C-alpha positions as CSV (number, residue, x, y, z in Angstrom):
1,M,0.0,0.0,0.0
2,R,1.5,3.4,-1.0
3,R,0.7,6.4,1.0
4,W,0.8,10.1,0.0
5,G,0.0,12.1,3.1
6,K,-3.3,10.7,4.4
7,L,-4.3,9.3,1.0
8,S,-3.8,5.5,0.5
9,V,-3.5,4.1,-3.0
10,P,-3.5,0.3,-3.4
11,P,-1.0,-1.5,-5.7
12,L,-2.4,-2.5,-9.1
13,G,-4.2,-5.8,-9.0
14,A,-5.2,-5.3,-5.3
15,P,-8.2,-7.5,-4.2
16,P,-11.5,-5.8,-4.5
17,S,-12.6,-6.5,-0.9
18,L,-10.5,-4.4,1.3
19,S,-11.0,-3.7,5.0
20,P,-12.2,-0.1,5.7
21,E,-8.6,0.9,6.7
22,E,-7.3,-0.3,3.3
23,Q,-9.9,1.2,1.0
24,P,-8.1,2.8,-2.0
25,F,-9.0,6.4,-1.6
26,R,-9.6,6.9,2.1
27,V,-8.9,10.2,3.8
28,G,-9.8,10.0,7.5
29,A,-13.6,9.2,7.7
30,L,-14.1,10.0,4.0
31,V,-14.0,7.3,1.4
32,L,-13.7,8.5,-2.2
33,Q,-15.1,6.2,-4.9
34,P,-14.4,7.4,-8.5
35,H,-16.5,5.8,-11.2
36,V,-16.8,6.2,-15.0
37,L,-19.2,5.0,-17.7
38,E,-18.6,5.2,-21.4
39,R,-21.4,4.4,-23.8
40,A,-21.5,4.4,-27.6
41,L,-24.9,4.1,-29.4
42,Y,-26.4,4.4,-32.8
43,A,-29.9,6.0,-32.7
44,T,-32.5,6.2,-35.4
45,G,-35.5,8.4,-35.7
46,I,-34.4,11.1,-33.2
47,Q,-36.8,14.0,-33.7
48,V,-35.0,17.3,-34.1
49,S,-38.0,19.4,-35.0
50,P,-41.7,18.5,-35.5
51,G,-41.8,16.1,-38.5
52,T,-38.0,15.9,-38.9
53,N,-36.2,12.8,-37.7
54,V,-32.4,12.1,-38.0
55,N,-30.1,9.2,-37.3
56,T,-26.9,9.7,-35.3
57,F,-24.1,8.0,-33.4
58,L,-23.8,9.3,-29.9
59,N,-21.0,8.9,-27.4
60,Q,-21.5,9.5,-23.7
61,V,-18.8,9.7,-21.0
62,S,-19.9,10.0,-17.4
63,P,-17.0,10.3,-14.9
64,G,-18.2,10.7,-11.3
65,L,-17.2,10.7,-7.7
66,N,-19.1,9.1,-4.8
67,V,-18.0,10.3,-1.3
68,D,-19.0,8.3,1.8
69,L,-18.9,10.4,4.9
70,G,-18.6,7.7,7.6
71,S,-21.1,4.9,7.4
72,H,-24.3,7.0,7.4
73,V,-23.9,9.7,4.7
74,S,-23.1,9.4,1.0
75,V,-22.9,12.1,-1.7
76,D,-22.4,11.5,-5.5
77,Y,-21.9,13.8,-8.4
78,T,-21.7,12.6,-12.1
79,P,-21.6,14.9,-15.1
80,T,-22.4,13.3,-18.5
81,W,-20.9,14.6,-21.8
82,T,-22.9,13.5,-24.9
83,V,-21.4,14.0,-28.3
84,Y,-23.7,13.5,-31.4
85,S,-22.3,12.8,-34.9
86,N,-25.3,14.6,-36.5
87,H,-24.8,18.3,-36.4
88,E,-28.6,19.0,-36.1
89,L,-28.2,17.9,-32.5
90,R,-26.3,19.9,-29.9
91,N,-23.6,18.2,-27.9
92,T,-24.6,18.4,-24.2
93,L,-23.3,18.4,-20.7
94,D,-25.8,17.0,-18.1
95,H,-25.4,16.8,-14.4
96,A,-26.6,14.4,-11.7
97,A,-26.1,14.7,-7.9
98,S,-27.5,12.7,-5.0
99,F,-27.4,12.8,-1.2
100,T,-28.3,9.9,1.0
101,A,-28.3,9.5,4.8
102,G,-29.5,6.9,7.1
103,A,-29.4,5.5,10.6
104,A,-30.9,2.4,12.3
105,T,-31.4,0.8,15.6
106,E,-33.0,-2.6,16.5
107,T,-36.5,-1.0,16.6
108,W,-36.4,1.7,14.0
109,T,-34.8,2.8,10.7
110,L,-34.6,6.3,9.2
111,S,-33.3,7.2,5.7
112,L,-33.3,10.4,3.7
113,S,-32.3,11.0,0.1
114,Q,-32.3,13.8,-2.4
115,N,-31.6,13.5,-6.1
116,Y,-31.1,16.4,-8.6
117,S,-30.4,16.3,-12.3
118,I,-30.2,18.6,-15.2
119,S,-30.7,17.1,-18.7
120,T,-30.8,18.4,-22.2
121,A,-31.5,15.2,-24.1
122,P,-33.9,15.5,-27.1
123,L,-37.6,15.4,-26.1
124,V,-39.8,13.2,-28.2
125,E,-42.8,15.4,-27.6
126,T,-41.3,18.6,-29.0
127,G,-38.3,17.5,-31.0
128,N,-35.9,20.0,-29.3
129,Q,-33.2,19.9,-26.7
130,R,-34.5,22.1,-23.9
131,G,-32.9,21.9,-20.4
132,R,-34.9,20.1,-17.8
133,K,-34.4,20.0,-14.1
134,Y,-35.5,17.2,-11.8
135,T,-35.5,17.1,-8.1
136,R,-36.7,14.3,-5.8
137,R,-36.6,14.2,-2.0
138,C,-37.5,11.1,-0.1
139,S,-37.6,10.0,3.5
140,A,-38.4,6.6,4.9
141,H,-38.8,5.5,8.5
142,T,-39.7,2.2,10.0
143,I,-41.2,1.8,13.5
144,G,-43.1,-1.4,13.4
145,S,-44.5,-0.8,9.9
146,T,-42.9,1.1,7.0
147,A,-43.8,4.7,5.9
148,N,-42.3,6.4,2.9
149,T,-42.7,9.9,1.6
150,C,-41.3,11.4,-1.6
151,W,-41.6,14.9,-3.1
152,N,-40.9,15.8,-6.7
């Protein structure tokens, strides 16, 4: 295990199941978990304006970072870059963020979460790329029976 200050970086080929003290990107109580998704698609019939459909290759790259703050709180941020081969579609940068917290005892459980995203993907209904924001807040608690509440 190599150490740079308080940051620990495991050697290449390290086993995936590490003890909490040996997690790759641990700084004190924070555990940093980088992630990435790359997706390439060919899409047909994408509506760019009413009555006008196009075909396109699209490439999406979504690098992100999840941060665990101890064992009860987690925060994640993931931007997504989308590049279209057809110039009638705009390349976009979308954002997604989430916050989750929870605690439990033998008799009750409490969890809270909030998700937020900004997207500019083409809309089927209108055939344009307008920005859309989405927010969802949820809470759940269990004391005997389960109760969940969500707000959009």
